C-alpha positions as CSV (number, residue, x, y, z in Angstrom):
1,M,-6.7,-3.6,-18.7
2,K,-6.4,-3.1,-15.0
3,T,-8.1,-0.1,-13.4
4,A,-6.6,1.9,-10.6
5,H,-8.9,0.2,-8.0
6,D,-7.7,-3.2,-9.2
7,I,-4.1,-2.3,-8.5
8,I,-4.6,-0.6,-5.1
9,R,-6.4,-3.1,-2.9
10,K,-6.5,-1.4,0.5
11,P,-4.5,0.8,2.9
12,V,-2.3,-0.8,5.5
13,I,-3.2,0.7,8.9
14,T,-0.6,-0.2,11.5
15,E,1.4,1.8,14.1
16,R,4.4,1.8,11.9
17,S,2.6,2.9,8.7
18,L,0.7,5.7,10.6
19,A,4.0,7.0,11.9
20,G,5.0,7.8,8.3
21,V,1.9,9.9,7.6
22,A,3.6,13.0,9.1
23,N,6.3,12.6,6.4
24,K,3.8,12.1,3.6
25,T,4.6,8.4,3.5
26,Y,1.7,6.0,3.0
27,T,1.5,2.2,2.9
28,F,-0.9,0.2,0.6
29,E,-1.6,-3.4,-0.2
30,V,-1.4,-3.8,-4.0
31,A,-1.9,-6.5,-6.6
32,L,0.8,-9.1,-6.8
33,D,1.5,-8.4,-10.5
34,A,1.5,-4.6,-10.2
35,N,4.8,-2.7,-10.9
36,K,6.0,0.6,-9.5
37,H,4.9,2.6,-12.5
38,E,1.3,1.2,-12.3
39,I,1.2,1.8,-8.6
40,K,2.3,5.4,-9.0
41,N,-0.2,6.2,-11.7
42,A,-3.0,4.5,-9.7
43,I,-2.3,6.5,-6.5
44,E,-2.1,9.8,-8.5
45,E,-5.4,8.9,-10.3
46,I,-7.4,7.8,-7.1
47,F,-6.2,10.4,-4.6
48,K,-5.2,13.3,-7.0
49,V,-1.7,13.7,-5.4
50,K,1.9,13.8,-6.8
51,V,4.0,10.7,-6.0
52,D,7.7,11.1,-5.5
53,T,8.9,7.5,-4.9
54,V,7.4,4.0,-4.7
55,N,9.0,1.1,-2.8
56,T,7.5,-2.3,-3.0
57,M,8.0,-5.6,-1.1
58,R,6.5,-9.0,-1.3
59,V,5.3,-10.5,2.0
60,R,5.3,-14.3,2.2
61,G,2.3,-16.0,3.9
62,K,2.8,-17.2,7.4
63,E,2.4,-20.9,8.3
64,K,-0.8,-21.4,10.4
65,R,-1.8,-24.6,12.1
66,M,-5.1,-25.7,13.6
67,G,-4.7,-29.1,15.2
68,V,-3.3,-31.5,12.6
69,H,-4.2,-29.2,9.7
70,S,-1.6,-26.8,8.4
71,G,-1.6,-24.1,5.8
72,F,-0.4,-20.6,4.9
73,T,-2.0,-17.2,5.1
74,P,-2.2,-15.5,1.7
75,R,0.9,-13.9,0.3
76,R,0.7,-10.2,-0.6
77,K,2.5,-7.2,-1.9
78,K,2.9,-3.9,-0.1
79,A,3.8,-0.5,-1.6
80,I,5.3,2.3,0.5
81,V,4.5,5.6,-1.4
82,K,6.2,8.9,-0.6
83,L,4.5,12.1,-1.9
84,T,6.3,15.2,-3.1
85,A,6.8,18.1,-0.8
86,D,4.4,20.3,-2.6
87,S,1.7,17.7,-2.8
88,K,-1.4,17.7,-0.6
89,P,-1.7,14.9,2.0
90,I,-4.1,12.0,1.4
91,E,-7.3,12.8,3.2
92,F,-8.2,9.2,4.1
93,F,-5.3,9.0,6.6
94,E,-5.8,12.5,8.2
95,G,-8.4,11.4,10.8
96,M,-6.3,8.5,12.0
97,I,-3.4,10.3,13.5
């Protein structure tokens, strides 16, 4: 049984993701095997908010080289979460904008 903190790994803090905070749209890195229903329930449980939609995307690892050695950065999964209009904003992101 996965807990909510196993599903939601960390928030994604970039210029593009912070631009959506005004529209109550937040970006998180999530577990690779998590589906949209699990992500929605985890966000509602952790932050006590109402989620409207969840969009997910898989990000492939980039190829990195150091001399003759080559490899890939880890692959990951991102979730873009939009809250309902009557929901309160997530407090974690409020101090960043």
